[in-house]
C-alpha positions in Angstrom: 0.0 0.0 0.0 1.3 3.4 -0.9 2.4 5.5 2.1 1.0 9.0 2.5 2.9 11.7 0.7 3.1 15.5 1.0 3.7 16.5 -2.6 1.5 19.6 -3.1 -0.9 18.6 -0.3 -1.8 21.7 1.7 -4.7 19.8 3.1 -2.4 17.1 4.5 0.0 19.7 5.9 -2.9 21.5 7.6 -4.2 18.3 9.1 -0.8 17.5 10.5 -0.4 21.0 12.0 -3.8 20.8 13.6 -3.0 17.3 15.0 0.3 18.5 16.5 -1.2 21.8 17.9 -3.7 19.7 19.9 -0.9 17.8 21.6 -0.1 20.4 24.2 0.4 24.2 24.7 4.1 24.0 23.7 3.2 22.6 20.3 0.3 24.9 19.9 2.4 28.0 20.6 5.2 26.8 18.2 2.8 26.2 15.4 1.0 29.5 16.0 4.3 31.3 15.8 5.5 29.6 12.6 2.2 29.4 10.8 1.2 27.0 8.0 3.4 24.1 7.1 4.9 24.5 3.6 6.8 21.3 3.4 6.8 19.8 -0.1 8.8 17.2 -1.9 11.2 18.1 -4.6 11.3 15.5 -7.4 13.0 17.8 -10.0 16.1 15.5 -9.7 15.8 11.8 -10.3 16.7 9.6 -7.2 20.2 8.9 -8.4 21.0 12.7 -8.8 19.2 13.5 -5.5 21.5 11.1 -3.7 24.6 12.4 -5.3 23.6 15.9 -4.3 22.8 14.8 -0.7 26.3 13.4 -0.3 27.8 16.6 -1.6 25.8 18.6 1.0 26.5 16.2 4.0 27.9 18.1 7.0 28.5 21.3 5.1 27.1 24.8 5.3 24.7 25.3 2.4 27.0 28.1 0.9 30.0 25.9 0.9 28.0 22.9 -0.5 26.6 25.1 -3.3 30.2 26.1 -4.2 31.3 22.4 -4.4 28.2 21.4 -6.3 28.9 24.2 -8.8 32.5 22.9 -9.3 31.1 19.3 -9.6 28.7 20.3 -12.4 31.3 22.4 -14.1 33.5 19.3 -14.3 30.8 17.9 -16.5 30.2 21.0 -18.6 27.4 22.3 -16.4 25.1 19.3 -16.7 24.5 16.6 -14.1 26.6 13.6 -15.1 25.5 10.2 -15.9 27.0 7.2 -14.1 29.4 6.6 -16.9 30.4 10.3 -16.9 31.3 10.0 -13.3 33.5 6.9 -13.9 35.2 8.6 -16.7 36.3 11.5 -14.5 36.6 9.6 -11.2 40.2 10.8 -10.6 39.1 14.4 -11.0 36.2 14.4 -8.5 38.5 15.5 -5.6 39.4 18.7 -7.5 35.8 19.9 -6.9 36.5 20.1 -3.1 35.1 16.7 -2.3 36.6 14.6 0.5 38.0 11.1 -0.3 35.0 9.5 1.4 32.5 11.6 -0.5 34.2 10.7 -3.8 34.0 7.0 -2.9 30.3 7.4 -2.0 29.5 9.2 -5.3 31.3 6.5 -7.2 29.3 3.8 -5.4 26.0 5.7 -6.1 27.1 5.8 -9.8 27.8 2.0 -9.7 24.3 1.3 -8.2 22.7 3.6 -10.9 24.7 1.9 -13.7 23.5 -1.5 -12.6 19.9 -0.2 -12.3 19.8 -0.8 -8.5 18.4 2.6 -7.6 14.6 2.6 -8.1 12.7 5.4 -9.9 10.2 7.6 -8.0 7.4 5.5 -9.5 8.9 2.3 -8.2 9.5 3.8 -4.8 5.9 4.9 -4.3 4.7 1.5 -3.1 7.8 0.7 -0.9 7.7 1.1 2.8 9.9 3.6 4.5 12.0 0.9 6.3 12.6 -1.0 3.0 13.7 2.2 1.3 16.1 3.0 4.1 17.5 -0.5 3.9 18.0 -0.3 0.2 19.7 3.2 0.3 21.9 2.5 3.3 23.5 -0.4 1.4 25.2 2.3 -0.7 28.6 3.5 0.6 28.3 6.9 2.4 24.5 6.8 2.6 23.5 6.5 6.3 20.1 6.4 7.9 19.9 10.2 8.3 20.6 10.8 4.6 18.0 8.1 3.7 15.5 9.8 6.0 16.1 13.2 4.4 15.5 11.5 1.0 12.2 10.1 2.4 11.0 13.5 3.6 12.3 16.0 1.0 12.2 13.9 -2.2 9.5 11.3 -1.5 7.4 13.5 0.7 6.7 10.9 3.3 4.8 12.4 6.2 5.7 10.0 9.1 9.5 10.1 9.3 11.5 11.2 12.4 15.2 11.6 11.8 15.9 11.3 15.6 19.7 11.4 15.2 19.5 14.9 13.8 21.2 17.2 16.4 19.3 20.3 15.4 16.0 18.5 16.0 17.1 17.2 19.4 18.3 20.7 20.4 15.0 22.3 19.2 12.9 19.8 21.0 15.0 20.3 24.2 14.2 24.1 23.9 10.6 23.5 23.1 10.1 21.4 26.3 12.6 23.4 28.4 14.6 20.3 29.2 17.7 20.6 31.4 19.6 17.8 29.7 20.2 16.8 26.1 17.8 14.2 24.7 19.2 11.1 23.0 18.2 9.9 19.5 16.6 6.9 21.2 14.6 9.0 23.6 13.5 11.4 20.9 12.4 8.5 18.7 10.3 7.3 21.6 8.7 10.7 22.3 8.0 11.1 18.6 5.8 8.0 18.5 3.1 10.4 19.9 3.5 12.6 16.8 2.6 9.8 14.4 1.3 9.8 11.7 2.8 13.3 11.2 6.3 13.0 12.3 7.8 14.6 9.2 5.6 17.7 9.8 6.7 17.7 13.5 10.3 17.6 12.3 9.7 20.5 9.9 8.2 22.7 12.7 11.2 21.9 15.0 13.7 22.8 12.2 11.8 26.1 11.8 11.9 26.9 15.5 14.3 29.5 16.7 
């Protein structure tokens, strides 16, 4: 069965916001301050390209990541490379500012793409979140967090909680005025109460100041 998606669904976003605002006063105040949820999935890039871009952006400030992405595309005459293109210039990838590990990860993504092991968006529609995470994390350099970001921002899945995300944990700590840090395990447990709108909850926490 196809899992719920966010793509272009203002009604679903509103339903999630209402659900969360009724949890308690803290959530109600946060949602009132931020306003309507505008979370949407971006499928302008096919899965293979989206994963390469995700690796480039890992652990970098957006400005620095944009610079590296620009150099990466320039290496391929301004266009996003095919898997074969990447293999042809595998020794030049590091010149774009990519770390050794990111170069290896991009090469592995290209290998999976060349061997038709990365599903299309159409094929991903009927897959469960945990199965997609399992498939993506088999690729070198694609961890659970990156797979979860893919689920939220490219597939538009509404019930994903990337509990290892430090920003989310810090924002939740502030929201609930906790004295101590909250662990990924504990946040995942708390977030069970936010189902089936955990992606929307994450979006609001990311937007919190």
